[in-house]
C-alpha positions, 0 to 999 in steps of 0.5 A: 500500500502506497498510502501515507499512514499516521499514528495518534497515540503511540503508547505500548500498543500504538507504537508497536503497531507502527513498528510492525507496519513500517519495519516488517511490512514497509508501509509509509508511516508518515506522521506520528503524534502523542501527547507525550512529545518525547515519545512521539519524537523518539518513535519517529526517529526510530522509524524514519518518520516525522512527529508533529505537534498538532493534530491537523498536521498529522491529518495533512501528512496522512491518507489514513490515520490510526488512533489508539487513545485511552478513553472517550475524553481523549477521543473527543479531544483529538477529533472534536475539540480545539481549532487544530484537531484531526478533522481539520481539512480532513476531506478524503481522509480515513480514520481507523480508531483502535482503542476500547471506547464506548460505542457512543463516542465512535458514533459521535466521531463517525458523524463528525467525520462524515460531515467533514468529508472523511470516513471512519472505522473502529478496529477494536483489538482483543490482543496484547502488546506482543501481538501488536508488534508481530501483526497478530492482533484479533481485530473487530471492525465496523463502520464505513464499508467502503473504507473497510474495503479500501483498508482491508489489506492494511488491517489484515497486515495488522491482524491474525484474524479480522472480523467485520461486524455489520451495522455501522459505527459503534457495533464493533465497540459493543462486541469489544465491550462484551469480550472485555466484560467476560474476560474481566469476570473470568480473571476475577473468578480465577483470582478468587478460586486460586485465592480460596484454594491457597487458603485451603492449603491446596497445591496451586499447580495441581489446582490449575491442572484440574481447572484446565481439564474441567469446566473451570478452564478458560483462556485466562487460566492459560495467561494469568494463573502463573502470574497470580501465583507468583505475584508477577503483575508486569502490565500487559493489560492494566487493572485501570483499563479493566475497570474502564472497560467493565464500566463501558459494559455497565453503561450499555446495560444501564441504557437497556435497563439490564442488570449485570450483577457479576460485571458490577462486582468485577468492576468494583474489584478493579475500581478498588485496585485503582483507588489503592494505587494498583491500577497500573498493575496487570489485570492479574493483579486482582489476585492481590485482593483475593489471596490470603495475606496479600490485602489489608482491608 
C-alpha cells in the first residue's frame, strides 16, 4: 500500500503497531503524534518518520490515520475539540480508531467525520502488546464499508484474524465491550478460586491442572494463573483499563435497563485496585485482593 499512514497515540500498543507496519511490512508511516512529545519524537526517529505537534498536521501528512487513545475524553479531544484537531481539512481522509471506547463516542466521531468529508472505522483489538508488534492482533471492525474495503489489506497486515461486524459505527465497540466484560469476570473468578484454594492449603499447580481439564478452564487460566501465583503483575493489560472497560459494559446495560450483577462486582474489584494505587498493575493483579495475606482491608 502506497498510502501515507499516521499514528495518534503511540503508547505500548500504538507504537508497536507502527513498528510492525513500517519495519516488517514497509508501509509509509508518515506522521506520528502523542501527547507525550518525547515519545512521539523518539518513535519517529526510530522509524524514519516525522512527529508533529498538532493534530491537523498529522491529518495533512496522512491518507489514513490510526488512533489508539485511552478513553472517550481523549477521543473527543483529538477529533472534536480545539481549532487544530484531526478533522481539520480532513476531506478524503480515513480514520481507523483502535482503542476500547464506548460505542457512543465512535458514533459521535463517525458523524463528525462524515460531515467533514472523511470516513471512519473502529478496529477494536482483543490482543496484547506482543501481538501488536508481530501483526497478530484479533481485530473487530465496523463502520464505513467502503473504507473497510479500501483498508482491508492494511488491517489484515495488522491482524491474525479480522472480523467485520455489520451495522455501522459503534457495533464493533459493543462486541469489544462484551469480550472485555467476560474476560474481566473470568480473571476475577480465577483470582478468587486460586485465592480460596491457597487458603485451603491446596497445591496451586495441581489446582490449575484440574481447572484446565474441567469446566473451570478458560483462556485466562492459560495467561494469568502463573502470574497470580507468583505475584508477577508486569502490565500487559492494566487493572485501570479493566475497570474502564467493565464500566463501558455497565453503561450499555444501564441504557437497556439490564442488570449485570457479576460485571458490577468485577468492576468494583478493579475500581478498588485503582483507588489503592494498583491500577497500573496487570489485570492479574486482582489476585492481590483475593489471596490470603496479600490485602489489608
